[in-house]
DOTOR-538970 format. One record per residue: x, y, z of N, C-alpha, C, O in turn; residue number from 1. Coordinates in steps of 0.05 Angstrom, whole numbers, always signed. Layout:
+--------+--------+--------+--------+--------+--------+--------+--------+--------+--------+--------+--------+-----+
|     nX |     nY |     nZ |    caX |    caY |    caZ |     cX |     cY |     cZ |     oX |     oY |     oZ |   n |
+--------+--------+--------+--------+--------+--------+--------+--------+--------+--------+--------+--------+-----+
|      X |      Y |      Z |      X |      Y |      Z |      X |      Y |      Z |      X |      Y |      Z | NUM |
...
+--------+--------+--------+--------+--------+--------+--------+--------+--------+--------+--------+--------+-----+
% end
This chain:
+--------+--------+--------+--------+--------+--------+--------+--------+--------+--------+--------+--------+-----+
|     nX |     nY |     nZ |    caX |    caY |    caZ |     cX |     cY |     cZ |     oX |     oY |     oZ |   n |
+--------+--------+--------+--------+--------+--------+--------+--------+--------+--------+--------+--------+-----+
|  +1265 |  +1849 |  +2076 |  +1274 |  +1873 |  +2092 |  +1262 |  +1900 |  +2084 |  +1256 |  +1918 |  +2099 |   1 |
|  +1260 |  +1901 |  +2057 |  +1248 |  +1926 |  +2047 |  +1220 |  +1929 |  +2055 |  +1211 |  +1952 |  +2056 |   2 |
|  +1205 |  +1908 |  +2060 |  +1177 |  +1910 |  +2068 |  +1175 |  +1925 |  +2096 |  +1157 |  +1941 |  +2102 |   3 |
|  +1194 |  +1919 |  +2112 |  +1195 |  +1931 |  +2139 |  +1201 |  +1961 |  +2137 |  +1188 |  +1977 |  +2151 |   4 |
|  +1219 |  +1968 |  +2119 |  +1224 |  +1996 |  +2113 |  +1200 |  +2011 |  +2104 |  +1193 |  +2032 |  +2114 |   5 |
|  +1186 |  +1999 |  +2084 |  +1163 |  +2011 |  +2073 |  +1140 |  +2015 |  +2093 |  +1124 |  +2033 |  +2091 |   6 |
|  +1141 |  +1997 |  +2113 |  +1119 |  +2002 |  +2133 |  +1125 |  +2027 |  +2150 |  +1107 |  +2038 |  +2164 |   7 |
|  +1149 |  +2036 |  +2149 |  +1157 |  +2059 |  +2165 |  +1152 |  +2087 |  +2149 |  +1155 |  +2109 |  +2160 |   8 |
|  +1147 |  +2084 |  +2124 |  +1141 |  +2108 |  +2106 |  +1112 |  +2111 |  +2102 |  +1096 |  +2092 |  +2102 |   9 |
|  +1105 |  +2136 |  +2098 |  +1074 |  +2144 |  +2094 |  +1065 |  +2142 |  +2066 |  +1045 |  +2129 |  +2059 |  10 |
|  +1080 |  +2156 |  +2049 |  +1070 |  +2160 |  +2021 |  +1085 |  +2141 |  +2002 |  +1106 |  +2130 |  +2008 |  11 |
|  +1071 |  +2137 |  +1978 |  +1083 |  +2120 |  +1957 |  +1108 |  +2136 |  +1946 |  +1128 |  +2124 |  +1939 |  12 |
|  +1106 |  +2160 |  +1945 |  +1130 |  +2175 |  +1934 |  +1154 |  +2172 |  +1953 |  +1176 |  +2168 |  +1943 |  13 |
|  +1150 |  +2173 |  +1978 |  +1173 |  +2168 |  +1996 |  +1183 |  +2138 |  +1993 |  +1207 |  +2133 |  +1994 |  14 |
|  +1166 |  +2120 |  +1990 |  +1174 |  +2093 |  +1986 |  +1189 |  +2089 |  +1961 |  +1208 |  +2073 |  +1961 |  15 |
|  +1182 |  +2102 |  +1939 |  +1195 |  +2102 |  +1914 |  +1225 |  +2115 |  +1917 |  +1245 |  +2103 |  +1909 |  16 |
|  +1225 |  +2138 |  +1929 |  +1252 |  +2151 |  +1935 |  +1269 |  +2133 |  +1951 |  +1292 |  +2128 |  +1944 |  17 |
|  +1258 |  +2124 |  +1972 |  +1277 |  +2107 |  +1990 |  +1285 |  +2083 |  +1977 |  +1307 |  +2074 |  +1981 |  18 |
|  +1269 |  +2070 |  +1960 |  +1279 |  +2047 |  +1945 |  +1302 |  +2054 |  +1926 |  +1321 |  +2039 |  +1923 |  19 |
|  +1301 |  +2077 |  +1913 |  +1323 |  +2086 |  +1896 |  +1347 |  +2092 |  +1913 |  +1369 |  +2085 |  +1906 |  20 |
|  +1344 |  +2105 |  +1935 |  +1368 |  +2111 |  +1953 |  +1380 |  +2085 |  +1964 |  +1404 |  +2082 |  +1967 |  21 |
|  +1361 |  +2065 |  +1971 |  +1372 |  +2039 |  +1981 |  +1388 |  +2027 |  +1958 |  +1412 |  +2020 |  +1962 |  22 |
|  +1377 |  +2023 |  +1935 |  +1391 |  +2013 |  +1913 |  +1418 |  +2025 |  +1905 |  +1437 |  +2012 |  +1897 |  23 |
|  +1419 |  +2052 |  +1908 |  +1442 |  +2066 |  +1902 |  +1464 |  +2064 |  +1923 |  +1488 |  +2061 |  +1916 |  24 |
|  +1458 |  +2065 |  +1948 |  +1479 |  +2067 |  +1969 |  +1484 |  +2041 |  +1985 |  +1503 |  +2040 |  +2001 |  25 |
|  +1466 |  +2021 |  +1982 |  +1470 |  +1998 |  +2001 |  +1497 |  +1984 |  +1997 |  +1510 |  +1975 |  +2016 |  26 |
|  +1506 |  +1983 |  +1970 |  +1533 |  +1970 |  +1966 |  +1555 |  +1987 |  +1976 |  +1575 |  +1976 |  +1987 |  27 |
|  +1554 |  +2012 |  +1973 |  +1575 |  +2028 |  +1984 |  +1576 |  +2027 |  +2015 |  +1597 |  +2025 |  +2027 |  28 |
|  +1553 |  +2027 |  +2026 |  +1550 |  +2026 |  +2056 |  +1561 |  +1998 |  +2066 |  +1574 |  +1996 |  +2086 |  29 |
|  +1556 |  +1977 |  +2051 |  +1565 |  +1950 |  +2057 |  +1596 |  +1950 |  +2057 |  +1608 |  +1942 |  +2076 |  30 |
|  +1607 |  +1960 |  +2037 |  +1635 |  +1960 |  +2033 |  +1648 |  +1976 |  +2056 |  +1669 |  +1967 |  +2067 |  31 |
|  +1638 |  +1999 |  +2063 |  +1649 |  +2014 |  +2086 |  +1646 |  +1998 |  +2112 |  +1665 |  +1997 |  +2128 |  32 |
|  +1623 |  +1986 |  +2117 |  +1621 |  +1969 |  +2142 |  +1641 |  +1946 |  +2142 |  +1653 |  +1939 |  +2162 |  33 |
|  +1643 |  +1933 |  +2118 |  +1660 |  +1909 |  +2117 |  +1690 |  +1920 |  +2122 |  +1706 |  +1906 |  +2135 |  34 |
|  +1697 |  +1944 |  +2111 |  +1725 |  +1951 |  +2114 |  +1732 |  +1955 |  +2144 |  +1755 |  +1951 |  +2152 |  35 |
|  +1714 |  +1963 |  +2157 |  +1717 |  +1968 |  +2187 |  +1717 |  +1943 |  +2204 |  +1733 |  +1939 |  +2222 |  36 |
|  +1697 |  +1926 |  +2197 |  +1691 |  +1902 |  +2214 |  +1702 |  +1876 |  +2203 |  +1705 |  +1857 |  +2219 |  37 |
|  +1709 |  +1875 |  +2178 |  +1720 |  +1849 |  +2165 |  +1703 |  +1825 |  +2171 |  +1714 |  +1803 |  +2174 |  38 |
|  +1676 |  +1829 |  +2172 |  +1658 |  +1807 |  +2176 |  +1634 |  +1811 |  +2160 |  +1619 |  +1831 |  +2165 |  39 |
|  +1628 |  +1793 |  +2140 |  +1608 |  +1798 |  +2120 |  +1578 |  +1800 |  +2132 |  +1562 |  +1817 |  +2124 |  40 |
|  +1573 |  +1782 |  +2150 |  +1546 |  +1780 |  +2160 |  +1541 |  +1804 |  +2178 |  +1520 |  +1817 |  +2178 |  41 |
|  +1563 |  +1811 |  +2194 |  +1561 |  +1836 |  +2212 |  +1558 |  +1861 |  +2196 |  +1544 |  +1880 |  +2204 |  42 |
|  +1571 |  +1861 |  +2174 |  +1570 |  +1885 |  +2155 |  +1540 |  +1889 |  +2145 |  +1529 |  +1911 |  +2145 |  43 |
|  +1528 |  +1866 |  +2137 |  +1502 |  +1865 |  +2128 |  +1483 |  +1877 |  +2150 |  +1467 |  +1895 |  +2145 |  44 |
|  +1486 |  +1868 |  +2174 |  +1470 |  +1877 |  +2197 |  +1472 |  +1907 |  +2202 |  +1452 |  +1920 |  +2207 |  45 |
|  +1497 |  +1916 |  +2199 |  +1503 |  +1946 |  +2203 |  +1489 |  +1961 |  +2181 |  +1477 |  +1981 |  +2188 |  46 |
|  +1489 |  +1953 |  +2157 |  +1474 |  +1967 |  +2135 |  +1446 |  +1967 |  +2142 |  +1434 |  +1988 |  +2138 |  47 |
|  +1434 |  +1946 |  +2151 |  +1406 |  +1946 |  +2156 |  +1400 |  +1965 |  +2181 |  +1380 |  +1980 |  +2182 |  48 |
|  +1417 |  +1964 |  +2200 |  +1415 |  +1982 |  +2223 |  +1416 |  +2011 |  +2214 |  +1400 |  +2028 |  +2224 |  49 |
|  +1434 |  +2016 |  +2197 |  +1438 |  +2043 |  +2186 |  +1412 |  +2053 |  +2171 |  +1404 |  +2076 |  +2174 |  50 |
|  +1400 |  +2036 |  +2155 |  +1376 |  +2046 |  +2141 |  +1353 |  +2049 |  +2161 |  +1335 |  +2065 |  +2156 |  51 |
|  +1353 |  +2035 |  +2182 |  +1331 |  +2039 |  +2202 |  +1335 |  +2067 |  +2214 |  +1316 |  +2083 |  +2218 |  52 |
|  +1361 |  +2074 |  +2221 |  +1366 |  +2101 |  +2232 |  +1359 |  +2121 |  +2212 |  +1348 |  +2142 |  +2220 |  53 |
|  +1366 |  +2117 |  +2187 |  +1362 |  +2137 |  +2165 |  +1330 |  +2142 |  +2165 |  +1321 |  +2164 |  +2166 |  54 |
|  +1317 |  +2121 |  +2165 |  +1286 |  +2123 |  +2164 |  +1276 |  +2138 |  +2188 |  +1257 |  +2154 |  +2185 |  55 |
|  +1287 |  +2135 |  +2213 |  +1280 |  +2150 |  +2235 |  +1283 |  +2183 |  +2231 |  +1268 |  +2199 |  +2242 |  56 |
|  +1304 |  +2188 |  +2215 |  +1307 |  +2216 |  +2209 |  +1302 |  +2222 |  +2179 |  +1314 |  +2240 |  +2167 |  57 |
|  +1284 |  +2209 |  +2169 |  +1278 |  +2212 |  +2139 |  +1272 |  +2240 |  +2130 |  +1280 |  +2248 |  +2108 |  58 |
|  +1260 |  +2254 |  +2147 |  +1251 |  +2281 |  +2141 |  +1277 |  +2301 |  +2137 |  +1276 |  +2321 |  +2123 |  59 |
|  +1300 |  +2292 |  +2150 |  +1325 |  +2306 |  +2146 |  +1342 |  +2298 |  +2121 |  +1360 |  +2311 |  +2113 |  60 |
|  +1334 |  +2274 |  +2110 |  +1351 |  +2263 |  +2088 |  +1346 |  +2278 |  +2061 |  +1323 |  +2283 |  +2054 |  61 |
|  +1367 |  +2285 |  +2048 |  +1363 |  +2297 |  +2021 |  +1355 |  +2273 |  +2002 |  +1370 |  +2255 |  +1997 |  62 |
|  +1331 |  +2276 |  +1993 |  +1320 |  +2255 |  +1980 |  +1325 |  +2253 |  +1949 |  +1308 |  +2250 |  +1932 |  63 |
|  +1352 |  +2256 |  +1945 |  +1360 |  +2253 |  +1916 |  +1389 |  +2242 |  +1918 |  +1402 |  +2242 |  +1939 |  64 |
|  +1399 |  +2231 |  +1894 |  +1427 |  +2222 |  +1895 |  +1446 |  +2245 |  +1889 |  +1446 |  +2257 |  +1868 |  65 |
|  +1462 |  +2250 |  +1911 |  +1482 |  +2271 |  +1908 |  +1503 |  +2266 |  +1930 |  +1498 |  +2252 |  +1949 |  66 |
|  +1527 |  +2277 |  +1926 |  +1550 |  +2272 |  +1943 |  +1542 |  +2275 |  +1975 |  +1550 |  +2260 |  +1993 |  67 |
|  +1526 |  +2296 |  +1980 |  +1519 |  +2302 |  +2007 |  +1504 |  +2277 |  +2020 |  +1510 |  +2269 |  +2042 |  68 |
|  +1485 |  +2267 |  +2004 |  +1468 |  +2245 |  +2013 |  +1486 |  +2219 |  +2017 |  +1483 |  +2204 |  +2036 |  69 |
|  +1504 |  +2215 |  +1998 |  +1522 |  +2193 |  +2000 |  +1540 |  +2196 |  +2025 |  +1544 |  +2176 |  +2039 |  70 |
|  +1549 |  +2219 |  +2030 |  +1567 |  +2224 |  +2055 |  +1550 |  +2219 |  +2080 |  +1559 |  +2208 |  +2100 |  71 |
|  +1525 |  +2228 |  +2079 |  +1508 |  +2223 |  +2103 |  +1505 |  +2193 |  +2109 |  +1508 |  +2184 |  +2132 |  72 |
|  +1498 |  +2178 |  +2087 |  +1494 |  +2151 |  +2091 |  +1520 |  +2135 |  +2099 |  +1518 |  +2117 |  +2115 |  73 |
|  +1544 |  +2143 |  +2089 |  +1568 |  +2130 |  +2096 |  +1576 |  +2138 |  +2122 |  +1588 |  +2122 |  +2137 |  74 |
|  +1570 |  +2163 |  +2131 |  +1576 |  +2170 |  +2160 |  +1561 |  +2154 |  +2180 |  +1571 |  +2147 |  +2200 |  75 |
|  +1535 |  +2149 |  +2174 |  +1519 |  +2135 |  +2192 |  +1528 |  +2106 |  +2194 |  +1530 |  +2095 |  +2216 |  76 |
|  +1535 |  +2093 |  +2172 |  +1546 |  +2066 |  +2173 |  +1572 |  +2066 |  +2186 |  +1577 |  +2047 |  +2201 |  77 |
|  +1589 |  +2087 |  +2183 |  +1615 |  +2086 |  +2196 |  +1613 |  +2088 |  +2226 |  +1626 |  +2076 |  +2242 |  78 |
|  +1595 |  +2105 |  +2233 |  +1592 |  +2108 |  +2265 |  +1582 |  +2082 |  +2276 |  +1594 |  +2073 |  +2296 |  79 |
|  +1562 |  +2070 |  +2265 |  +1552 |  +2046 |  +2276 |  +1572 |  +2024 |  +2275 |  +1575 |  +2009 |  +2294 |  80 |
|  +1587 |  +2023 |  +2252 |  +1610 |  +2003 |  +2251 |  +1631 |  +2006 |  +2271 |  +1641 |  +1987 |  +2282 |  81 |
|  +1639 |  +2032 |  +2277 |  +1659 |  +2038 |  +2296 |  +1648 |  +2031 |  +2326 |  +1663 |  +2021 |  +2342 |  82 |
|  +1624 |  +2036 |  +2331 |  +1611 |  +2028 |  +2357 |  +1614 |  +1996 |  +2360 |  +1623 |  +1985 |  +2381 |  83 |
|  +1606 |  +1983 |  +2338 |  +1604 |  +1954 |  +2341 |  +1633 |  +1944 |  +2342 |  +1638 |  +1926 |  +2358 |  84 |
|  +1651 |  +1955 |  +2327 |  +1680 |  +1947 |  +2328 |  +1689 |  +1949 |  +2355 |  +1702 |  +1931 |  +2365 |  85 |
|  +1685 |  +1971 |  +2370 |  +1694 |  +1976 |  +2396 |  +1684 |  +1956 |  +2414 |  +1699 |  +1946 |  +2431 |  86 |
|  +1657 |  +1948 |  +2411 |  +1647 |  +1928 |  +2430 |  +1658 |  +1901 |  +2426 |  +1663 |  +1886 |  +2445 |  87 |
|  +1663 |  +1896 |  +2401 |  +1677 |  +1870 |  +2394 |  +1706 |  +1871 |  +2404 |  +1717 |  +1850 |  +2413 |  88 |
|  +1719 |  +1892 |  +2403 |  +1747 |  +1896 |  +2411 |  +1750 |  +1890 |  +2439 |  +1770 |  +1879 |  +2447 |  89 |
|  +1731 |  +1897 |  +2456 |  +1732 |  +1890 |  +2485 |  +1729 |  +1862 |  +2488 |  +1740 |  +1851 |  +2507 |  90 |
|  +1715 |  +1846 |  +2470 |  +1711 |  +1819 |  +2473 |  +1734 |  +1801 |  +2463 |  +1739 |  +1779 |  +2474 |  91 |
|  +1748 |  +1812 |  +2442 |  +1769 |  +1795 |  +2431 |  +1791 |  +1815 |  +2420 |  +1786 |  +1839 |  +2417 |  92 |
|  +1812 |  +1804 |  +2416 |  +1836 |  +1819 |  +2405 |  +1838 |  +1812 |  +2376 |  +1839 |  +1788 |  +2368 |  93 |
|  +1840 |  +1833 |  +2360 |  +1842 |  +1829 |  +2331 |  +1873 |  +1826 |  +2324 |  +1891 |  +1838 |  +2336 |  94 |
|  +1878 |  +1810 |  +2303 |  +1906 |  +1808 |  +2295 |  +1913 |  +1830 |  +2276 |  +1895 |  +1843 |  +2266 |  95 |
|  +1939 |  +1835 |  +2272 |  +1948 |  +1856 |  +2255 |  +1939 |  +1853 |  +2226 |  +1935 |  +1873 |  +2212 |  96 |
|  +1937 |  +1829 |  +2216 |  +1930 |  +1824 |  +2190 |  +1899 |  +1834 |  +2184 |  +1892 |  +1841 |  +2161 |  97 |
|  +1883 |  +1835 |  +2205 |  +1856 |  +1843 |  +2200 |  +1855 |  +1874 |  +2200 |  +1835 |  +1885 |  +2192 |  98 |
|  +1876 |  +1887 |  +2209 |  +1876 |  +1916 |  +2209 |  +1890 |  +1928 |  +2186 |  +1892 |  +1953 |  +2185 |  99 |
|  +1902 |  +1913 |  +2167 |  +1916 |  +1925 |  +2146 |  +1897 |  +1943 |  +2129 |  +1873 |  +1937 |  +2127 | 100 |
|  +1908 |  +1963 |  +2119 |  +1892 |  +1980 |  +2101 |  +1878 |  +2003 |  +2115 |  +1864 |  +2018 |  +2101 | 101 |
|  +1881 |  +2006 |  +2141 |  +1867 |  +2026 |  +2156 |  +1888 |  +2046 |  +2162 |  +1911 |  +2044 |  +2154 | 102 |
|  +1879 |  +2066 |  +2179 |  +1896 |  +2088 |  +2186 |  +1917 |  +2078 |  +2205 |  +1937 |  +2092 |  +2209 | 103 |
|  +1914 |  +2055 |  +2217 |  +1935 |  +2045 |  +2234 |  +1961 |  +2042 |  +2219 |  +1983 |  +2047 |  +2230 | 104 |
|  +1959 |  +2035 |  +2192 |  +1984 |  +2034 |  +2176 |  +1997 |  +2060 |  +2175 |  +2022 |  +2061 |  +2174 | 105 |
|  +1981 |  +2081 |  +2174 |  +1994 |  +2108 |  +2173 |  +2013 |  +2113 |  +2199 |  +2036 |  +2122 |  +2196 | 106 |
|  +2002 |  +2106 |  +2220 |  +2020 |  +2110 |  +2244 |  +2042 |  +2087 |  +2246 |  +2065 |  +2092 |  +2254 | 107 |
|  +2033 |  +2064 |  +2240 |  +2054 |  +2041 |  +2241 |  +2078 |  +2045 |  +2223 |  +2101 |  +2037 |  +2230 | 108 |
|  +2073 |  +2057 |  +2200 |  +2095 |  +2060 |  +2181 |  +2113 |  +2083 |  +2187 |  +2135 |  +2086 |  +2176 | 109 |
|  +2104 |  +2100 |  +2205 |  +2122 |  +2123 |  +2214 |  +2150 |  +2114 |  +2222 |  +2170 |  +2121 |  +2211 | 110 |
|  +2149 |  +2096 |  +2244 |  +2176 |  +2086 |  +2254 |  +2174 |  +2056 |  +2264 |  +2192 |  +2046 |  +2277 | 111 |
|  +2150 |  +2043 |  +2256 |  +2146 |  +2015 |  +2264 |  +2152 |  +2010 |  +2292 |  +2164 |  +1989 |  +2299 | 112 |
|  +2144 |  +2029 |  +2310 |  +2149 |  +2026 |  +2339 |  +2128 |  +2006 |  +2351 |  +2135 |  +1988 |  +2366 | 113 |
|  +2103 |  +2010 |  +2343 |  +2083 |  +1994 |  +2355 |  +2072 |  +1973 |  +2336 |  +2073 |  +1976 |  +2312 | 114 |
|  +2061 |  +1952 |  +2347 |  +2047 |  +1932 |  +2331 |  +2018 |  +1944 |  +2325 |  +2008 |  +1960 |  +2340 | 115 |
|  +2006 |  +1934 |  +2303 |  +1980 |  +1944 |  +2296 |  +1960 |  +1943 |  +2318 |  +1946 |  +1963 |  +2322 | 116 |
|  +1956 |  +1921 |  +2333 |  +1937 |  +1919 |  +2353 |  +1941 |  +1941 |  +2376 |  +1922 |  +1951 |  +2389 | 117 |
|  +1967 |  +1946 |  +2381 |  +1973 |  +1967 |  +2403 |  +1964 |  +1994 |  +2394 |  +1953 |  +2009 |  +2410 | 118 |
|  +1969 |  +2001 |  +2367 |  +1960 |  +2026 |  +2356 |  +1931 |  +2028 |  +2356 |  +1920 |  +2048 |  +2364 | 119 |
|  +1918 |  +2006 |  +2347 |  +1888 |  +2007 |  +2348 |  +1877 |  +2012 |  +2376 |  +1859 |  +2028 |  +2380 | 120 |
|  +1889 |  +1998 |  +2395 |  +1881 |  +2004 |  +2423 |  +1881 |  +2032 |  +2431 |  +1864 |  +2043 |  +2445 | 121 |
|  +1903 |  +2043 |  +2421 |  +1907 |  +2073 |  +2430 |  +1886 |  +2090 |  +2414 |  +1875 |  +2109 |  +2425 | 122 |
|  +1882 |  +2083 |  +2388 |  +1862 |  +2099 |  +2373 |  +1834 |  +2097 |  +2384 |  +1819 |  +2116 |  +2384 | 123 |
|  +1829 |  +2074 |  +2393 |  +1802 |  +2070 |  +2405 |  +1798 |  +2083 |  +2431 |  +1775 |  +2086 |  +2440 | 124 |
|  +1818 |  +2091 |  +2444 |  +1817 |  +2108 |  +2468 |  +1808 |  +2136 |  +2462 |  +1798 |  +2151 |  +2480 | 125 |
|  +1811 |  +2145 |  +2438 |  +1804 |  +2172 |  +2432 |  +1775 |  +2176 |  +2431 |  +1760 |  +2156 |  +2427 | 126 |
|  +1764 |  +2201 |  +2434 |  +1736 |  +2206 |  +2432 |  +1725 |  +2197 |  +2404 |  +1741 |  +2197 |  +2385 | 127 |
|  +1702 |  +2190 |  +2400 |  +1692 |  +2181 |  +2375 |  +1694 |  +2202 |  +2354 |  +1700 |  +2195 |  +2331 | 128 |
|  +1691 |  +2228 |  +2359 |  +1694 |  +2250 |  +2340 |  +1723 |  +2252 |  +2330 |  +1728 |  +2257 |  +2307 | 129 |
|  +1740 |  +2249 |  +2349 |  +1769 |  +2250 |  +2341 |  +1778 |  +2226 |  +2322 |  +1793 |  +2228 |  +2303 | 130 |
|  +1767 |  +2203 |  +2331 |  +1772 |  +2180 |  +2313 |  +1760 |  +2181 |  +2285 |  +1772 |  +2172 |  +2265 | 131 |
|  +1737 |  +2191 |  +2283 |  +1725 |  +2195 |  +2259 |  +1741 |  +2214 |  +2241 |  +1748 |  +2207 |  +2218 | 132 |
|  +1747 |  +2238 |  +2251 |  +1762 |  +2258 |  +2235 |  +1788 |  +2248 |  +2227 |  +1798 |  +2254 |  +2205 | 133 |
|  +1801 |  +2233 |  +2245 |  +1827 |  +2220 |  +2237 |  +1825 |  +2200 |  +2215 |  +1842 |  +2199 |  +2197 | 134 |
|  +1803 |  +2185 |  +2216 |  +1797 |  +2164 |  +2197 |  +1790 |  +2177 |  +2170 |  +1801 |  +2169 |  +2150 | 135 |
|  +1773 |  +2197 |  +2169 |  +1767 |  +2213 |  +2145 |  +1793 |  +2224 |  +2131 |  +1796 |  +2222 |  +2107 | 136 |
|  +1810 |  +2236 |  +2148 |  +1836 |  +2247 |  +2136 |  +1856 |  +2226 |  +2127 |  +1865 |  +2226 |  +2104 | 137 |
|  +1862 |  +2207 |  +2146 |  +1885 |  +2189 |  +2140 |  +1876 |  +2163 |  +2127 |  +1891 |  +2151 |  +2111 | 138 |
|  +1854 |  +2154 |  +2134 |  +1845 |  +2127 |  +2123 |  +1832 |  +2130 |  +2096 |  +1836 |  +2115 |  +2078 | 139 |
|  +1814 |  +2152 |  +2094 |  +1799 |  +2155 |  +2069 |  +1812 |  +2176 |  +2052 |  +1805 |  +2177 |  +2029 | 140 |
|  +1829 |  +2193 |  +2061 |  +1844 |  +2212 |  +2045 |  +1830 |  +2236 |  +2038 |  +1838 |  +2250 |  +2019 | 141 |
|  +1808 |  +2243 |  +2052 |  +1793 |  +2267 |  +2046 |  +1808 |  +2293 |  +2050 |  +1825 |  +2294 |  +2068 | 142 |
|  +1804 |  +2314 |  +2036 |  +1816 |  +2339 |  +2041 |  +1800 |  +2353 |  +2063 |  +1778 |  +2345 |  +2070 | 143 |
|  +1811 |  +2376 |  +2072 |  +1798 |  +2391 |  +2093 |  +1771 |  +2401 |  +2085 |  +1753 |  +2401 |  +2101 | 144 |
|  +1768 |  +2409 |  +2059 |  +1743 |  +2419 |  +2050 |  +1722 |  +2395 |  +2049 |  +1699 |  +2398 |  +2057 | 145 |
|  +1731 |  +2372 |  +2040 |  +1712 |  +2349 |  +2039 |  +1702 |  +2342 |  +2065 |  +1678 |  +2338 |  +2069 | 146 |
|  +1722 |  +2339 |  +2086 |  +1715 |  +2334 |  +2112 |  +1696 |  +2353 |  +2124 |  +1677 |  +2346 |  +2139 | 147 |
|  +1700 |  +2380 |  +2117 |  +1683 |  +2401 |  +2129 |  +1653 |  +2395 |  +2115 |  +1633 |  +2398 |  +2129 | 148 |
|  +1652 |  +2388 |  +2091 |  +1625 |  +2383 |  +2080 |  +1613 |  +2358 |  +2092 |  +1589 |  +2358 |  +2099 | 149 |
|  +1627 |  +2337 |  +2096 |  +1618 |  +2312 |  +2107 |  +1606 |  +2317 |  +2136 |  +1584 |  +2308 |  +2143 | 150 |
|  +1623 |  +2332 |  +2152 |  +1615 |  +2337 |  +2181 |  +1598 |  +2360 |  +2184 |  +1589 |  +2366 |  +2206 | 151 |
|  +1594 |  +2375 |  +2164 |  +1579 |  +2398 |  +2166 |  +1590 |  +2419 |  +2185 |  +1576 |  +2430 |  +2202 | 152 |
|  +1617 |  +2424 |  +2181 |  +1631 |  +2443 |  +2198 |  +1650 |  +2461 |  +2180 |  +1652 |  +2456 |  +2156 | 153 |
|  +1661 |  +2480 |  +2191 |  +1680 |  +2495 |  +2174 |  +1706 |  +2482 |  +2171 |  +1713 |  +2463 |  +2185 | 154 |
|  +1721 |  +2492 |  +2150 |  +1749 |  +2479 |  +2146 |  +1765 |  +2486 |  +2169 |  +1780 |  +2469 |  +2178 | 155 |
|  +1765 |  +2510 |  +2181 |  +1781 |  +2518 |  +2204 |  +1774 |  +2500 |  +2227 |  +1792 |  +2493 |  +2242 | 156 |
|  +1749 |  +2491 |  +2230 |  +1742 |  +2475 |  +2252 |  +1754 |  +2447 |  +2249 |  +1761 |  +2434 |  +2268 | 157 |
|  +1755 |  +2438 |  +2221 |  +1766 |  +2412 |  +2216 |  +1797 |  +2411 |  +2223 |  +1808 |  +2393 |  +2235 | 158 |
|  +1810 |  +2433 |  +2215 |  +1840 |  +2434 |  +2222 |  +1844 |  +2435 |  +2253 |  +1863 |  +2424 |  +2263 | 159 |
|  +1826 |  +2448 |  +2268 |  +1829 |  +2449 |  +2297 |  +1823 |  +2423 |  +2307 |  +1838 |  +2414 |  +2324 | 160 |
|  +1801 |  +2408 |  +2299 |  +1797 |  +2381 |  +2309 |  +1820 |  +2363 |  +2304 |  +1829 |  +2348 |  +2322 | 161 |
|  +1829 |  +2363 |  +2278 |  +1852 |  +2345 |  +2273 |  +1875 |  +2351 |  +2289 |  +1889 |  +2332 |  +2297 | 162 |
|  +1881 |  +2376 |  +2296 |  +1902 |  +2384 |  +2312 |  +1897 |  +2372 |  +2340 |  +1914 |  +2359 |  +2351 | 163 |
|  +1875 |  +2376 |  +2351 |  +1868 |  +2367 |  +2377 |  +1869 |  +2334 |  +2379 |  +1878 |  +2321 |  +2398 | 164 |
|  +1858 |  +2323 |  +2357 |  +1860 |  +2293 |  +2355 |  +1888 |  +2282 |  +2356 |  +1894 |  +2263 |  +2371 | 165 |
|  +1905 |  +2294 |  +2341 |  +1933 |  +2286 |  +2340 |  +1945 |  +2292 |  +2367 |  +1961 |  +2275 |  +2376 | 166 |
|  +1940 |  +2313 |  +2380 |  +1951 |  +2320 |  +2407 |  +1941 |  +2300 |  +2428 |  +1956 |  +2291 |  +2445 | 167 |
|  +1916 |  +2293 |  +2426 |  +1903 |  +2274 |  +2445 |  +1917 |  +2248 |  +2441 |  +1924 |  +2235 |  +2460 | 168 |
|  +1921 |  +2239 |  +2416 |  +1936 |  +2215 |  +2410 |  +1963 |  +2213 |  +2420 |  +1971 |  +2192 |  +2431 | 169 |
|  +1978 |  +2236 |  +2417 |  +2004 |  +2238 |  +2429 |  +2003 |  +2235 |  +2458 |  +2019 |  +2220 |  +2470 | 170 |
|  +1985 |  +2248 |  +2471 |  +1981 |  +2247 |  +2500 |  +1977 |  +2216 |  +2509 |  +1990 |  +2207 |  +2527 | 171 |
|  +1960 |  +2202 |  +2496 |  +1954 |  +2176 |  +2502 |  +1980 |  +2159 |  +2499 |  +1987 |  +2142 |  +2516 | 172 |
|  +1994 |  +2163 |  +2477 |  +2017 |  +2148 |  +2472 |  +2040 |  +2155 |  +2492 |  +2056 |  +2138 |  +2500 | 173 |
|  +2041 |  +2181 |  +2501 |  +2062 |  +2189 |  +2520 |  +2056 |  +2176 |  +2548 |  +2074 |  +2169 |  +2562 | 174 |
|  +2030 |  +2174 |  +2555 |  +2021 |  +2161 |  +2579 |  +2031 |  +2132 |  +2579 |  +2039 |  +2121 |  +2599 | 175 |
|  +2032 |  +2121 |  +2556 |  +2039 |  +2093 |  +2554 |  +2069 |  +2091 |  +2549 |  +2080 |  +2070 |  +2543 | 176 |
|  +2083 |  +2114 |  +2551 |  +2112 |  +2115 |  +2545 |  +2121 |  +2106 |  +2519 |  +2141 |  +2092 |  +2516 | 177 |
|  +2106 |  +2114 |  +2499 |  +2112 |  +2106 |  +2472 |  +2122 |  +2132 |  +2456 |  +2110 |  +2154 |  +2459 | 178 |
|  +2140 |  +2131 |  +2441 |  +2149 |  +2154 |  +2426 |  +2144 |  +2151 |  +2396 |  +2150 |  +2131 |  +2384 | 179 |
|  +2133 |  +2173 |  +2384 |  +2131 |  +2174 |  +2354 |  +2143 |  +2199 |  +2344 |  +2143 |  +2203 |  +2320 | 180 |
+--------+--------+--------+--------+--------+--------+--------+--------+--------+--------+--------+--------+-----+
% end
């Protein structure tokens, strides 16, 4: 697969840098994709798709090992994984056991009103940006400052989006006549 990636790069220096980035972040990206999808082969496919997207925007990538590069790679794999998860969700219903360890547990543990698959269904009704910011805060445990850095927005904007995401989720739940 690396040969295909190399064909997309122009210089030997870019190929060397990309190889280092691939070696450094592919495991982290796989773990993130697997944590969302719970499917090994699908997670591998998502990582490959992510690297193709990264190569398409290679001029924008910080070409060194740093937290910002890691966040960029993880955000890409997370976005693709969420998209694939939503497509799969439409085709099949996942059991609660497959959803353990995600932000669903955060909501389910509040009053144990809903089953995991019901909560996930409500979360997936949120816009993608709201789902991602809730995931970063409650699933991954990032601080406002870290989320701001990951999404390249201000901390105030992070707080506002979280507020809006929680309100939107409450609206969705109230439409379904669910109380939290």
